[in-house]
C-alpha positions in Angstrom: 92.6 70.2 109.1 90.6 66.9 109.2 87.6 68.6 110.9 87.4 71.2 108.2 87.2 68.7 105.3 83.5 69.1 104.7 83.8 72.9 104.9 86.7 72.9 102.5 84.6 70.9 100.1 81.7 73.3 100.5 84.0 76.2 99.9 85.3 74.6 96.7 81.7 74.1 95.6 80.7 77.7 96.3 83.8 79.0 94.5 83.0 76.7 91.6 79.5 78.1 91.3 80.5 81.7 91.5 80.4 83.8 88.3 82.4 86.8 89.6 84.5 86.1 92.7 86.4 88.9 94.4 88.8 88.4 97.3 89.4 90.8 100.2 92.8 89.7 101.5 93.5 90.8 105.1 96.4 91.2 107.5 96.1 87.7 108.9 97.2 86.4 105.5 100.3 88.5 105.6 101.1 87.4 109.2 100.6 83.7 108.3 102.9 84.1 105.3 105.6 85.5 107.6 105.5 89.2 106.8 106.5 91.8 109.4 103.4 93.1 111.2 104.4 96.2 113.1 100.9 96.5 114.5 101.2 93.2 116.4 101.0 94.0 120.1 104.2 92.3 121.1 106.2 93.6 118.1 104.9 97.1 118.7 106.1 97.0 122.4 109.6 95.9 121.3 109.8 98.6 118.6 108.8 101.3 121.0 111.3 100.1 123.6 114.0 100.0 120.8 113.4 103.5 119.3 111.5 105.4 121.9 108.6 105.9 119.5 105.6 103.8 118.7 105.4 102.1 115.2 102.6 104.6 114.3 104.8 107.5 115.2 107.8 106.1 113.3 105.8 105.0 110.2 104.5 108.5 109.7 105.1 111.2 107.0 106.0 113.8 109.6 108.6 111.5 111.1 109.9 110.6 107.7 110.4 114.3 106.8 111.9 115.4 110.1 114.0 112.4 111.1 114.6 110.5 107.8 117.7 108.7 109.2 115.8 107.2 112.1 112.9 106.4 109.9 115.0 104.4 107.5 116.7 102.6 110.4 113.3 101.4 111.5 112.1 100.8 108.0 115.0 98.6 107.0 115.3 96.7 110.3 111.7 96.3 111.3 109.5 96.8 108.3 111.2 95.1 105.3 113.3 92.5 107.1 110.6 89.9 106.7 108.8 89.9 103.3 107.0 86.6 103.7 106.9 83.4 101.8 104.7 82.4 98.9 103.1 79.1 99.8 100.5 76.8 98.3 97.6 78.9 99.5 98.8 82.0 97.6 99.6 79.8 94.5 96.0 78.5 94.6 94.7 82.1 94.5 96.8 82.6 91.4 95.4 79.4 89.9 91.8 80.7 90.6 92.7 83.8 88.7 94.4 82.0 85.9 91.3 79.8 85.3 89.1 82.9 85.2 87.3 82.3 88.5 88.9 84.9 90.7 88.5 88.3 89.1 90.6 90.4 91.5 92.2 90.7 94.9 91.8 93.8 97.1 94.3 94.2 99.9 96.1 96.5 102.3 99.2 94.2 102.1 102.3 96.2 101.3 104.5 93.2 100.6 102.9 92.3 97.2 102.2 88.7 98.3 99.5 88.2 95.6 101.6 89.7 92.8 104.6 87.7 93.8 102.4 84.6 93.6 101.7 85.6 90.0 98.3 87.2 90.4 97.7 90.1 88.0 94.5 91.7 89.0 95.5 93.1 92.4 94.5 96.4 94.1 97.2 97.2 96.5 95.5 100.0 98.4 98.5 101.0 100.5 101.1 100.6 97.8 104.1 98.2 97.9 107.5 98.2 99.5 108.9 97.0 96.1 108.1 100.4 94.5 110.2 103.3 95.7 110.7 106.7 94.0 112.6 110.0 94.2 110.5 112.7 95.7 112.0 115.3 93.3 112.4 113.7 89.9 110.2 110.6 90.3 113.0 108.1 89.3 112.0 104.5 90.3 114.1 102.4 92.7 113.7 98.7 93.5 113.6 97.4 97.1 117.2 96.2 96.8 118.4 99.7 96.4 116.7 100.7 99.7 118.1 97.7 101.5 121.6 98.1 100.3 121.9 101.9 100.8 123.5 103.4 103.8 121.6 105.9 105.9 119.1 107.8 104.0 118.8 106.5 100.4 119.4 109.3 97.8 118.5 109.5 94.1 121.4 108.8 91.8 120.0 111.3 89.3 119.3 114.4 91.4 120.5 113.6 94.9 117.0 114.0 96.5 115.7 111.7 99.2 113.9 108.5 98.0 110.6 107.6 99.6 108.9 104.2 99.9 105.9 103.8 97.6 103.6 102.9 100.5 100.9 104.9 102.4 102.2 105.9 105.8 100.1 106.5 108.9 97.8 109.4 108.4 98.1 109.5 104.6 95.2 109.4 102.2 94.9 106.3 100.0 94.6 106.9 96.3 90.9 107.5 95.6 91.1 106.2 92.1 92.3 102.8 93.4 89.5 102.7 96.0 86.9 103.5 93.3 88.1 100.9 90.9 88.2 98.3 93.7 84.7 99.3 94.8 83.5 98.8 91.3 84.9 95.2 91.3 83.1 94.5 94.6 79.9 95.8 93.2 80.1 93.4 90.3 80.9 90.4 92.5 78.3 87.7 93.1 80.7 86.1 95.6 83.0 87.9 98.0 85.7 86.0 99.8 87.1 87.7 102.9 90.4 86.0 103.7 92.3 86.8 107.0 90.2 89.7 108.2 87.1 90.2 110.3 84.1 91.9 108.9 84.6 95.0 111.0 88.2 95.5 109.8 89.1 98.7 107.9 89.4 96.6 104.7 86.0 94.9 105.0 84.3 98.0 106.4 85.4 100.0 103.3 84.1 97.6 100.7 81.2 95.6 102.2 78.8 98.5 101.6 79.3 98.0 97.8 78.7 94.3 97.8 75.3 93.4 96.2 76.0 89.7 95.6 74.5 86.7 97.3 77.5 84.9 98.9 79.8 86.4 101.5 82.4 83.9 102.6 84.7 84.4 105.6 87.9 82.4 106.3 89.8 83.7 109.3 91.5 82.2 112.3 90.3 84.8 114.8 86.6 84.6 115.8 84.7 88.0 115.9 81.2 89.1 116.8 80.6 90.2 113.2 81.2 86.7 111.8 77.4 86.2 111.7 77.2 88.6 108.8 78.8 86.1 106.6 76.9 83.4 104.7 79.6 80.8 105.2 82.4 80.9 107.8 85.5 78.8 108.4 87.5 79.5 111.5 91.1 78.4 110.5 94.3 79.9 109.2 93.3 81.3 105.7 96.4 80.1 103.9 96.0 76.6 105.4 92.4 76.4 104.0 93.4 77.8 100.6 96.3 75.4 100.3 93.8 72.5 100.8 91.7 73.4 97.9 92.1 71.0 95.0 91.5 73.1 92.0 
């Protein structure tokens, strides 16, 4: 981290000068925090060898409807077995929000990392594994109920199947959430892209709305689109955020 000291100081300065800071929090943050990443190439291969289906086939509404037992076997053992840890980097994001600097976080993370760190203004585009509901009566169920149930979890009130409150492969994301998140990006003078490249689905969706003057990128994987950013740090995003003295 020694080689990044000057860049960290510059990042702190840019954040301090911002009037409306919005953060796009990508999948590399989730991975660094220790969350399950079923799209990881090695994990994906292991899952397909284990179940005979790819993760994209398993984490799909059609598969959920037709083979709910096998879906929940995969979901329990390979999706929600590692929820990640909240470290100093995530806590510093919460501090930025608490002191009024960070206005919101926009993320496809389904493990509610930012909310678990105490952030309040979070747009979870793909929902959260912590929110589950009955498809028939809408009764809410916490994650513990899913984890502790045997086979297919059923509603205690009506006996219908419970569904995870996350967007599965092929499902449309709630347009109202996208619209509100886009409004936040449009108001931002500084956009902080953490743990995603600028051609990722997350960045590609929202960069078109950004009219500010500072686009900051912190990611540990170099990408040809990095040149679009005004300021770049190539390092693990949570390592950099944990080094910020706020």
